[in-house]
LUMROBA-604147 format. One line per field, with one value per residue: residue number from 1; x, y, z of N, C-alpha, C in turn. Coordinates in nm, 4 decimals. Each point is the difference from the previous one (the first is absolute). Layout:
rovex NUM ...;
n.X X ...;
n.Y Y ...;
n.Z Z ...;
ca.X X ...;
ca.Y Y ...;
ca.Z Z ...;
c.X X ...;
c.Y Y ...;
c.Z Z ...;
// end
This chain:
rovex 1 2 3 4 5 6 7 8 9 10 11 12 13 14 15 16 17 18 19 20 21 22 23 24 25 26 27 28 29 30 31 32 33 34 35 36 37 38 39 40 41 42 43 44 45 46 47 48 49 50 51 52 53 54 55 56 57 58 59 60 61 62 63 64 65 66 67 68 69 70 71 72 73 74 75 76 77 78 79 80 81 82 83 84 85 86 87 88 89 90 91 92 93 94 95 96 97 98 99 100 101 102 103 104 105 106 107 108 109 110 111 112 113 114 115 116 117 118 119 120 121 122 123 124 125 126 127 128 129 130 131 132 133 134 135 136 137 138 139 140 141 142 143 144 145 146;
n.X 0.0847 -0.0331 0.0963 -0.0623 0.0432 -0.0277 -0.0185 -0.0242 -0.0722 -0.0256 -0.1150 -0.0307 -0.1094 -0.0089 -0.0570 -0.1268 -0.0120 -0.1247 0.0428 0.0659 -0.0963 -0.0796 0.0958 0.0126 -0.1331 0.0560 0.0243 -0.0855 -0.0150 0.0382 0.0258 -0.1194 -0.0080 0.0444 0.0633 -0.0147 -0.0756 -0.0585 -0.1107 -0.0144 -0.0833 -0.1312 0.0165 -0.0525 -0.1310 -0.0831 -0.1038 -0.0601 0.0963 -0.0021 -0.0523 0.1199 -0.0180 0.0275 0.1226 0.0374 0.1235 0.0336 0.1134 0.0850 0.0931 0.0930 -0.0802 -0.0626 -0.0589 -0.1146 -0.0831 -0.0882 -0.0532 -0.0932 -0.0263 -0.1206 0.0650 -0.0076 -0.1258 -0.0021 -0.1068 0.0806 0.0475 0.0003 0.1187 0.0210 0.1136 0.0142 0.1286 0.0613 0.0725 -0.1287 0.1012 -0.0576 -0.0644 -0.0058 -0.1228 0.0154 -0.1303 0.0197 -0.1293 0.0576 0.0068 -0.0657 -0.0423 0.1005 0.0222 0.1062 -0.0059 0.1192 -0.0170 0.1256 -0.0718 0.1198 -0.0842 -0.0594 0.1282 0.0090 0.0416 -0.1026 0.0368 0.0123 -0.1177 -0.0367 0.0823 -0.0755 0.0431 -0.0818 0.0320 0.1242 0.0092 -0.0667 0.0745 0.1054 -0.0429 -0.0335 0.1168 0.0224 -0.0582 0.0035 0.1064 0.0385 -0.0395 0.0549 0.1030 -0.0003 -0.0278 0.0856 0.0841 -0.0472;
n.Y -0.1193 0.0944 0.0789 0.0544 0.0208 0.1234 0.0656 0.0999 0.0789 0.1245 0.0449 0.1266 -0.0425 0.1195 -0.1166 -0.0286 -0.0991 0.0237 0.1252 -0.0119 -0.0732 0.0855 0.0817 -0.0399 -0.0089 0.0972 -0.1247 0.0594 0.0355 -0.1235 -0.0003 0.0577 -0.0888 -0.1000 -0.0035 -0.1314 0.0392 -0.0988 0.0637 -0.0640 -0.1038 0.0142 -0.1298 -0.0484 0.0030 -0.0145 0.0748 -0.0883 -0.0022 -0.1297 -0.0584 -0.0517 0.1285 -0.0276 0.0515 0.0298 0.0173 0.1002 -0.0617 0.0727 -0.0919 0.0821 0.0794 -0.0925 -0.0097 -0.0020 -0.1028 0.0478 -0.1132 0.0838 -0.0414 0.0562 0.0164 0.1329 0.0131 0.1256 0.0126 0.0858 -0.1192 -0.1082 -0.0039 -0.1264 -0.0020 -0.1163 -0.0108 -0.0731 0.1056 0.0318 0.0907 0.0755 0.0688 0.0719 0.0448 0.0733 0.0276 0.1156 0.0246 0.1167 0.0888 0.0528 -0.1264 -0.0639 -0.0736 -0.0052 -0.1284 0.0108 -0.1300 -0.0350 -0.1093 -0.0235 0.0137 0.0372 0.0270 -0.1121 0.1041 0.0400 -0.1082 -0.0480 0.0411 -0.0204 -0.0929 0.0454 0.0590 -0.1055 -0.0173 0.0356 -0.0795 -0.0911 0.0257 0.0084 -0.1115 -0.0484 0.0435 -0.0513 -0.1160 0.0067 0.0790 -0.0963 -0.0946 0.0675 0.0260 -0.1267 -0.0370 0.0791 -0.0294 -0.1217;
n.Z 0.0000 -0.0861 0.0393 0.1028 -0.1228 0.0373 -0.1119 0.0822 -0.0757 0.0436 -0.0484 0.0155 -0.0610 -0.0535 0.0278 -0.0257 0.0888 -0.0353 0.0022 0.1144 0.0534 -0.0611 0.0373 0.1248 -0.0019 -0.0700 -0.0402 -0.0800 0.1273 0.0260 -0.1280 0.0120 0.0992 -0.0721 0.1145 -0.0111 -0.1034 0.0682 0.0389 -0.1140 -0.0007 0.0001 -0.0005 0.1125 0.0052 0.1022 -0.0253 0.0799 0.0896 0.0284 0.1058 -0.0141 -0.0295 -0.1258 0.0068 -0.1225 0.0461 -0.0787 0.0248 0.0729 0.0190 0.0444 -0.0746 0.0708 -0.1188 0.0670 0.0023 0.0872 0.0426 0.0382 0.1236 0.0000 0.1148 0.0111 0.0408 0.0374 -0.0757 -0.0598 0.0398 -0.0802 -0.0611 -0.0330 -0.0677 -0.0632 -0.0289 -0.0931 0.0340 -0.0078 -0.0026 0.0903 -0.0924 0.1096 -0.0229 0.1098 -0.0031 0.0601 0.0165 -0.0227 0.0992 -0.0993 0.0142 -0.0592 0.1056 -0.0800 0.0314 -0.0563 -0.0213 0.0115 -0.0125 0.0537 0.1020 -0.1119 -0.0099 -0.0700 -0.0732 0.0732 0.0706 -0.1226 -0.0459 0.1267 -0.0420 -0.0984 -0.1096 -0.0163 0.1282 -0.0212 -0.1047 0.0692 0.1063 -0.0775 -0.0565 0.1206 0.0450 -0.1182 0.0237 0.1309 -0.0129 -0.0825 0.0868 0.0988 -0.0775 -0.0347 0.1244 0.0586 -0.0973 0.0085;
ca.X -0.0847 0.0764 -0.0217 -0.1016 0.0725 -0.0710 0.0547 -0.1175 0.0087 -0.1346 -0.0180 -0.1393 -0.0427 -0.1182 -0.1102 -0.0642 0.0531 -0.0531 0.0733 0.1346 -0.0119 -0.0300 0.1271 0.0805 -0.0680 0.0048 0.1375 0.0472 0.0549 0.1131 0.1233 -0.0115 0.0433 0.1149 0.1222 0.1175 0.0539 -0.0065 -0.1287 -0.0012 -0.1389 -0.0860 -0.0105 -0.1355 -0.0672 -0.1281 0.0035 -0.0006 0.0375 -0.0870 0.0643 0.0290 0.0273 0.1380 0.0403 0.1389 0.0692 0.1290 0.0939 0.1401 0.0829 0.1420 0.0128 -0.0647 -0.1456 -0.0726 -0.1392 -0.0301 -0.1417 -0.0352 -0.1332 -0.0494 -0.0125 -0.0766 -0.0833 -0.1076 -0.0303 0.0354 0.0775 0.1203 0.0209 0.1360 0.0207 0.1264 0.0444 0.0443 0.0877 -0.1004 -0.0104 -0.1153 -0.0016 -0.1271 -0.0392 -0.1063 -0.0515 -0.0788 -0.0478 0.0511 -0.0355 0.0706 0.0238 0.0201 0.1342 0.0313 0.1184 0.0456 0.0836 0.0553 -0.0078 0.0765 -0.0376 -0.0822 0.0850 0.0819 0.1402 0.0028 0.1141 0.1184 -0.0147 0.0231 0.1447 0.0594 -0.0289 -0.1402 -0.0715 0.0353 -0.0559 -0.1451 -0.0275 0.0220 -0.1079 -0.1215 0.0192 -0.0210 -0.1336 -0.1077 -0.0197 -0.0531 -0.1416 -0.0626 -0.0085 -0.0934 -0.1373 -0.0346 0.0109 -0.0585;
ca.Y 0.1193 0.1241 0.0903 0.1034 0.1215 0.0895 0.1338 0.0853 0.1448 0.0545 0.1380 0.0438 0.0545 0.0846 -0.0550 -0.1083 -0.1334 -0.0563 0.0580 -0.0578 -0.1427 -0.0160 0.0064 -0.1174 -0.1211 -0.0035 -0.0401 0.0774 0.1251 -0.0272 0.0621 0.1450 0.0397 -0.0784 0.0773 -0.0876 -0.0014 -0.1345 -0.0242 0.0736 0.0152 -0.1155 -0.0766 -0.0538 0.0022 0.0703 0.1444 0.0164 -0.1239 -0.0586 -0.1160 -0.1073 0.0503 -0.0112 0.1029 -0.0146 0.1275 0.0057 0.0478 0.0101 -0.0006 -0.0179 0.0052 -0.1155 0.0108 -0.1256 0.0163 -0.0758 -0.0108 0.0222 -0.0426 0.0719 -0.0931 0.0643 0.1044 0.0582 0.1197 0.1324 -0.0107 -0.0838 -0.0852 -0.0537 -0.0993 -0.0733 -0.0623 -0.1360 -0.0019 -0.0070 0.1088 0.0822 0.1459 0.0315 0.1379 0.0118 0.1358 0.0374 0.1383 0.0860 0.1397 0.0566 -0.0928 -0.1436 -0.0492 -0.1176 -0.0745 -0.0982 -0.0998 -0.1182 -0.1017 -0.1194 -0.1141 -0.0932 -0.0640 -0.1103 0.0413 0.1299 0.0056 0.0312 0.1338 0.1060 0.0105 0.0553 0.1415 0.0191 0.0787 0.1407 0.0407 0.0117 0.1181 0.1177 0.0033 0.0455 0.1418 0.0779 -0.0292 0.0686 0.1381 -0.0039 -0.0320 0.1214 0.0999 -0.0494 0.0100 0.1387 0.0892 -0.0641;
ca.Z 0.0000 -0.0097 0.1135 -0.0208 -0.0341 -0.0900 -0.0218 -0.0166 0.0076 -0.0138 -0.0444 0.0010 -0.1289 0.0161 -0.0796 0.0742 -0.0309 -0.1250 -0.1134 0.0045 -0.0288 -0.1429 -0.0737 0.0348 -0.0476 -0.1465 -0.0336 -0.1140 0.0537 0.0880 -0.0500 0.0203 0.1342 0.0462 0.0209 -0.0050 -0.1348 -0.0565 -0.0657 -0.1267 -0.0437 0.0158 -0.1233 -0.0007 0.1284 0.0005 0.0251 0.1454 0.0661 0.1008 0.0597 -0.0941 -0.1349 -0.0484 -0.0944 -0.0414 -0.0158 -0.0667 0.1013 -0.0369 0.1197 -0.0336 -0.1452 -0.0622 -0.0123 0.0200 0.0393 0.1208 0.0298 0.1402 0.0407 0.1177 0.1121 0.1064 -0.0596 0.0786 -0.0783 0.0529 0.1234 -0.0050 -0.1164 -0.0071 -0.1045 0.0042 -0.1248 0.0327 0.1174 0.1059 0.0971 -0.0346 -0.0019 0.0649 0.0248 0.0988 -0.0007 0.1168 -0.0068 0.1064 -0.0294 -0.1146 -0.1096 0.0181 0.0317 -0.0811 0.0416 -0.0987 0.0666 -0.0650 0.1045 -0.0366 0.0827 -0.0769 -0.1007 0.0518 0.0056 0.0668 0.0903 -0.0802 -0.0579 0.0987 0.0227 -0.1215 -0.0236 -0.0373 0.1006 -0.0224 -0.1297 0.0125 0.0832 -0.0846 -0.0984 0.0683 0.0341 -0.1225 -0.0522 0.0714 -0.0477 -0.1375 0.0139 0.0552 -0.1069 -0.1014 0.0510 0.0321 -0.1165 -0.1197;
c.X 0.0877 -0.0253 -0.1063 0.0699 -0.0805 0.0739 -0.1197 0.0374 -0.1421 0.0040 -0.1480 -0.0299 -0.1316 -0.1103 -0.0647 0.0567 -0.0495 0.0749 0.1410 -0.0046 -0.0257 0.1269 0.0814 -0.0610 -0.0069 0.1421 0.0583 0.0577 0.1282 0.1301 -0.0012 0.0500 0.1166 0.1241 0.1260 0.0680 -0.0079 -0.1283 -0.0080 -0.1412 -0.0760 -0.0118 -0.1400 -0.0568 -0.1295 0.0188 0.0067 0.0272 -0.1047 0.0732 0.0158 0.0327 0.1483 0.0267 0.1486 0.0597 0.1290 0.0949 0.1397 0.0807 0.1424 0.0215 -0.0672 -0.1515 -0.0617 -0.1451 -0.0251 -0.1504 -0.0201 -0.1419 -0.0388 -0.0318 -0.0828 -0.0802 -0.1116 -0.0245 0.0267 0.0811 0.1319 0.0017 0.1456 0.0057 0.1370 0.0305 0.0518 0.0974 -0.0779 0.0102 -0.1061 0.0313 -0.1382 -0.0179 -0.1168 -0.0393 -0.0858 -0.0414 0.0499 -0.0461 0.0847 0.0283 0.0125 0.1451 0.0186 0.1292 0.0305 0.0988 0.0493 0.0122 0.0696 -0.0452 -0.0809 0.0799 0.0800 0.1490 0.0153 0.1181 0.1296 -0.0058 0.0326 0.1474 0.0732 -0.0337 -0.1454 -0.0748 0.0280 -0.0623 -0.1518 -0.0386 0.0157 -0.1107 -0.1300 0.0092 -0.0168 -0.1413 -0.1074 -0.0166 -0.0545 -0.1498 -0.0771 -0.0190 -0.1017 -0.1447 -0.0398 -0.0025 -0.0570 0.1047;
c.Y 0.1235 0.0865 0.1037 0.1324 0.0798 0.1328 0.0878 0.1472 0.0519 0.1451 0.0334 0.0700 0.0748 -0.0436 -0.1106 -0.1366 -0.0575 0.0509 -0.0584 -0.1465 -0.0237 0.0022 -0.1266 -0.1275 -0.0094 -0.0361 0.0775 0.1353 -0.0222 0.0637 0.1512 0.0440 -0.0816 0.0878 -0.0824 0.0029 -0.1359 -0.0264 0.0866 0.0205 -0.1281 -0.0689 -0.0582 0.0062 0.0765 0.1497 0.0282 -0.1355 -0.0411 -0.1220 -0.1118 0.0452 -0.0146 0.1138 -0.0156 0.1365 -0.0202 0.0697 0.0149 0.0137 -0.0334 -0.0079 -0.1134 0.0205 -0.1391 0.0323 -0.0872 0.0027 0.0109 -0.0495 0.0765 -0.1022 0.0545 0.1119 0.0384 0.1379 0.1286 -0.0040 -0.0744 -0.0800 -0.0457 -0.1024 -0.0620 -0.0506 -0.1392 -0.0100 -0.0028 0.1036 0.0976 0.1484 0.0402 0.1510 -0.0018 0.1463 0.0230 0.1458 0.0751 0.1423 0.0535 -0.0977 -0.1456 -0.0286 -0.1293 -0.0610 -0.1008 -0.0916 -0.1034 -0.1040 -0.1284 -0.1246 -0.1043 -0.0762 -0.1147 0.0336 0.1363 0.0162 0.0324 0.1432 0.1096 0.0173 0.0606 0.1484 0.0253 0.0838 0.1491 0.0507 0.0180 0.1199 0.1272 0.0143 0.0506 0.1489 0.0911 -0.0197 0.0830 0.1469 0.0064 -0.0308 0.1223 0.1050 -0.0418 0.0172 0.1459 0.0923 -0.0579 -0.0493;
c.Z 0.0000 0.1231 -0.0347 -0.0229 -0.1005 -0.0074 -0.0301 0.0090 -0.0182 -0.0457 0.0133 -0.1319 0.0212 -0.0958 0.0829 -0.0397 -0.1324 -0.1222 -0.0071 -0.0411 -0.1483 -0.0844 0.0254 -0.0579 -0.1520 -0.0425 -0.1180 0.0430 0.0809 -0.0469 0.0221 0.1371 0.0544 0.0120 -0.0085 -0.1358 -0.0667 -0.0781 -0.1251 -0.0531 0.0302 -0.1351 -0.0132 0.1410 -0.0088 0.0216 0.1498 0.0632 0.1030 0.0557 -0.1028 -0.1414 -0.0325 -0.0967 -0.0278 -0.0274 -0.0790 0.0980 -0.0604 0.1286 -0.0406 -0.1507 -0.0743 -0.0008 0.0171 0.0309 0.1220 0.0244 0.1507 0.0244 0.1260 0.1098 0.1155 -0.0644 0.0953 -0.0617 0.0777 0.1299 -0.0150 -0.1293 0.0023 -0.1121 0.0159 -0.1395 0.0360 0.1178 0.1305 0.1104 -0.0516 0.0032 0.0470 0.0144 0.0976 0.0095 0.1239 -0.0147 0.1228 -0.0296 -0.1158 -0.1117 0.0398 0.0328 -0.0769 0.0530 -0.1103 0.0693 -0.0991 0.1106 -0.0472 0.0748 -0.0759 -0.1058 0.0604 0.0054 0.0668 0.0930 -0.0724 -0.0524 0.0995 0.0324 -0.1188 -0.0118 -0.0380 0.1019 -0.0188 -0.1299 0.0088 0.0858 -0.0829 -0.1043 0.0600 0.0305 -0.1212 -0.0559 0.0689 -0.0395 -0.1430 0.0018 0.0494 -0.1099 -0.1064 0.0456 0.0202 -0.1220 -0.1281 -0.0884;
// end
């Protein structure tokens, strides 16, 4: 069993949870707010994600282009969504209504991966933290400014 290791960051967005969730739940918008530089575009998937939905993304990491299929593993409308690719660690967004908008917590959760214990000993934790730190302001700007 992988250790319970998560990397989380948060931001407050001046919009109701339903507006923020609509952007996150649309896989065709993920490249618009990705701060890691790895997500290039949606290749296939529904207009709006739901529990069990699959979507494929075009990615680029270390100069190598590839496609990856994700499956939605957690879903609570306007509150929580998480997906996993074949590595099985999860990317999770949790939304909470707060005065002035929505608090969004983005998490990379290695505990769901059979190799999570190995991943946490590599530079992936730092890279994922940096990616989240760049993604959240991009998401905020996208939602607040259209």
